[in-house]
C-alpha positions, 0 to 999 in steps of 0.5 A, spaced: 487 483 548 481 486 543 486 491 540 492 486 539 487 482 535 485 488 531 492 490 530 494 483 527 488 482 523 489 489 520 496 488 519 495 481 515 490 485 511 495 490 509 500 485 507 495 481 503 492 487 500 498 492 499 501 486 495 506 489 490 508 482 486 505 482 479 498 478 479 495 473 474 489 478 473 494 484 472 496 485 465 504 486 467 508 480 470 514 480 473 515 487 473 518 488 480 522 485 485 519 486 492 525 487 497 522 489 503 515 491 506 514 496 512 507 497 515 506 502 520 499 502 523 495 507 528 489 504 531 486 511 532 485 511 539 482 518 539 477 516 534 473 510 535 473 505 529 478 509 525 485 506 523 490 509 519 497 507 517 502 507 511 505 501 507 512 502 504 514 497 499 522 497 497 522 494 490 527 493 484 525 494 477 526 488 473 523 491 467 523 498 464 516 501 466 513 508 467 509 506 473 508 500 478 501 497 480 500 495 487 494 491 489 490 495 495 483 493 497 478 499 498 482 504 502 482 511 503 488 514 500 491 520 503 498 521 499 503 517 496 511 518 496 516 515 491 523 515 493 520 520 499 517 525 494 510 527 494 506 524 488 500 529 486 494 526 486 492 527 479 498 523 477 496 516 480 490 512 479 486 508 484 480 503 483 479 500 489 483 494 487 489 496 484 493 502 485 497 505 479 503 509 481 508 513 476 515 511 477 518 515 471 525 517 472 527 510 474 531 505 470 532 498 470 534 495 476 533 501 480 531 500 487 525 505 489 521 506 495 513 507 494 510 509 500 502 509 501 499 513 506 491 511 507 486 511 512 479 507 514 473 508 518 469 502 519 465 497 523 470 494 528 466 487 530 466 484 537 472 479 535 476 485 533 475 484 526 473 489 521 
């Protein structure tokens, strides 16, 4: 039961924190339309207190842009794919709150997929929370 609560808490955190809609505190507004989220989680049965997973965001560009910004709180990013192509770590930027991913080569109204793979070590509380 504790594992199920932990999964639900982590999934909720991913949905809230892997937020791909334009935010008031970001300078860009309404640049993308999120069509679908796909969240995959591995609760790290082989490593205690370790959670890793991915969040794939299927989106459509509403304005021409060379990059998209995703809200993502305090994650350890392993890799990023745009349309199933690995984005070199030197080309994306992350400040523990906002992830900026290049989407060059995509046009207005193109549908694209951004997948962020991340992992986290942390204290797992008795109630299943992080």
